[in-house]
C-alpha positions, -999 to 999 in steps of 0.1 A, spaced: -351 446 -151 -385 441 -136 -399 473 -121 -416 463 -89 -435 487 -66 -459 481 -37 -483 505 -54 -485 482 -84 -491 452 -62 -519 470 -43 -534 483 -76 -534 448 -91 -549 432 -60 -577 458 -60 -584 453 -96 -586 415 -92 -606 414 -60 -629 444 -64 -630 451 -101 -618 486 -95 -613 507 -127 -578 520 -125 -566 555 -135 -546 558 -166 -529 591 -165 -504 585 -193 -494 615 -214 -475 617 -246 -443 636 -242 -423 659 -265 -408 631 -285 -444 621 -296 -452 656 -308 -445 673 -341 -417 698 -341 -412 723 -370 -374 718 -369 -376 681 -374 -377 667 -409 -407 645 -415 -407 612 -433 -432 601 -459 -458 573 -458 -469 552 -488 -498 529 -487 -502 495 -504 -526 466 -503 -515 430 -500 -540 406 -516 -519 379 -532 -506 361 -501 -494 325 -505 -489 321 -468 -524 333 -458 -543 326 -491 -575 345 -497 -567 374 -473 -564 410 -480 -546 436 -458 -539 473 -457 -502 482 -454 -481 513 -452 -444 521 -456 -428 549 -436 -396 563 -451 -376 588 -429 -364 620 -444 -328 609 -438 -331 577 -459 -303 573 -484 -308 546 -510 -271 540 -512 -270 528 -476 -290 499 -461 -317 511 -437 -329 493 -406 -365 481 -407 -392 479 -380 -424 461 -386 -456 471 -367 -484 447 -363 -519 463 -362 -502 489 -381 -530 514 -385 -531 520 -347 -494 528 -346 -495 549 -377 -525 571 -366 -510 606 -360 -535 612 -332 -535 576 -319 -520 558 -289 -484 558 -302 -479 582 -332 -450 559 -342 -439 578 -373 -437 611 -353 -416 593 -326 -393 579 -354 -390 613 -370 -379 628 -337 -355 600 -326 -339 596 -360 -333 634 -361 -317 632 -326 -295 603 -336 -312 582 -308 -321 555 -333 -308 546 -367 -324 555 -401 -352 530 -401 -379 521 -426 -412 514 -409 -436 488 -422 -471 490 -408 -493 460 -414 -529 454 -406 -540 418 -400 -554 399 -429 -591 397 -436 -613 376 -458 -634 400 -479 -672 395 -476 -687 375 -505 -722 389 -501 -736 424 -502 -740 439 -468 -719 412 -451 -688 420 -431 -652 410 -438 -639 381 -416 -607 388 -397 -578 365 -398 -560 383 -369 -560 356 -342 -549 329 -366 -520 351 -378 -510 367 -345 -518 342 -317 -507 310 -335 -472 297 -325 -448 285 -351 -431 302 -381 -460 309 -404 -462 346 -398 -424 349 -398 -424 332 -433 -451 357 -444 -428 386 -435 -396 370 -449 -411 355 -481 -437 381 -490 -436 415 -473 -399 422 -469 -390 412 -505 -417 436 -517 -405 464 -496 -369 455 -504 -375 460 -541 -384 496 -534 -360 505 -506 -325 494 -495 -331 473 -463 -304 458 -441 -302 420 -439 -286 422 -405 -309 407 -378 -297 433 -353 -312 460 -377 -346 444 -378 -372 450 -352 -408 441 -345 -436 458 -325 -472 449 -316 -500 453 -291 -520 425 -275 -520 395 -299 -497 416 -321 -473 417 -291 -470 380 -289 -468 378 -327 -438 401 -326 -421 379 -300 -430 347 -320 -414 360 -352 -381 367 -333 -383 335 -314 -387 314 -345 -362 334 -366 -336 351 -345 -313 348 -375 -335 374 -391 -350 395 -363 -336 403 -329 -355 433 -315 -390 432 -300 -415 457 -284 -447 443 -269 -476 463 -255 -500 443 -232 -488 411 -250 -512 382 -251 -488 356 -236 -519 336 -225 -536 305 -237 -555 319 -268 -536 295 -291 -509 282 -267 -489 314 -260 -487 305 -223 -461 278 -233 -435 305 -238 -430 309 -200 -416 273 -200 -400 273 -234 -378 303 -226 -365 286 -195 -358 252 -212 -344 265 -245 -309 277 -251 -309 315 -249 -316 332 -282 -301 366 -292 -333 385 -288 -337 419 -271 -373 425 -258 -392 453 -241 -424 443 -224 -451 466 -212 -483 457 -193 -508 472 -168 -522 459 -136 -557 465 -150 -552 443 -180 -574 414 -190 -584 384 -168 -606 360 -187 -609 324 -199 -576 326 -218 -556 337 -187 -545 367 -167 -525 392 -188 -506 409 -160 -495 376 -145 -486 362 -179 -464 392 -187 -448 389 -152 -441 352 -159 -425 362 -192 -403 387 -175 -393 362 -148 -384 336 -175 -364 361 -195 -345 370 -164 -339 334 -155 -326 327 -190 -303 358 -191 -321 377 -218 -315 414 -226 -350 427 -216 -370 453 -199 -404 450 -183 -426 479 -171 -459 472 -153 -482 502 -150 -517 506 -138 -534 507 -172 -558 483 -190 -557 465 -223 -549 494 -245 -520 513 -260 -520 544 -237 -491 534 -214 -471 518 -242 -476 548 -264 -465 572 -237 -432 553 -232 -426 543 -269 -397 569 -272 -381 553 -241 -386 518 -255 -371 528 -289 -340 544 -273 -335 513 -252 -340 489 -281 -316 507 -304 -292 520 -278 -260 503 -290 -267 501 -328 -238 515 -349 -241 552 -355 -266 558 -327 -255 585 -302 -246 570 -269 -255 601 -250 -288 609 -267 -315 632 -254 -334 618 -224 -371 611 -225 -390 643 -223 -363 665 -237 -364 682 -271 -339 696 -296 -358 729 -297 
């Protein structure tokens, strides 16, 4: 459901017409904090340097394994684009802490987290900087990144951990270009992924992402569940207007009958608002998955 409020409309109008810097008073709640009574998962790092889909790239990757993981039972899997930002224990989202808390509460299933940084081309000269492949991977439409996940990353992780092959048990999350990337993977392969979270998603014309507004309306509905977040102070540049683009996405999803949520705050192009509501997003995303408690703790409540 689109959350509309005259305050947002006023804030957005001011930001566009006057360039006003909007307040961002978003605070991380109890579900984003460490609790001594909650078992903590482990994180294992690995590097991916032998990609056939994105040849020549190298990327930093991490696997989060919840304390409740049982190798005899297939675990759900959630893939985070721009993974280091979500993994950072003092960052905008503290995703593994949120997952520890929600899994402990029964508000989401036992889920392996895969945190992927975008690929980079290592510098070939001393003192030179690596060249990022982020936009080519994240903003590009089509199935290339989906193939990268399905043909390279998930088989690697699946050799080490028992992952579900059910599309309802596979989720994606990303911020900005990583947000549209998460959507693109599910859009291209709903037979493999059916859950998406997007922070300040770049559904603009960086590499054709603005086409989704029309494609959603003109394509038979796909079995995708998606939670969109954006802020009235988000970007407005040569590629498009992010708040308007996300509102168009929400309107198209509503028109086509999708299972979606859209929250428009007053923030800018960052993860503060998305991080503050990540527990709420996760609860909504996994709300009817088998084994998840239907009457789980509400946002802001704690087991302690």
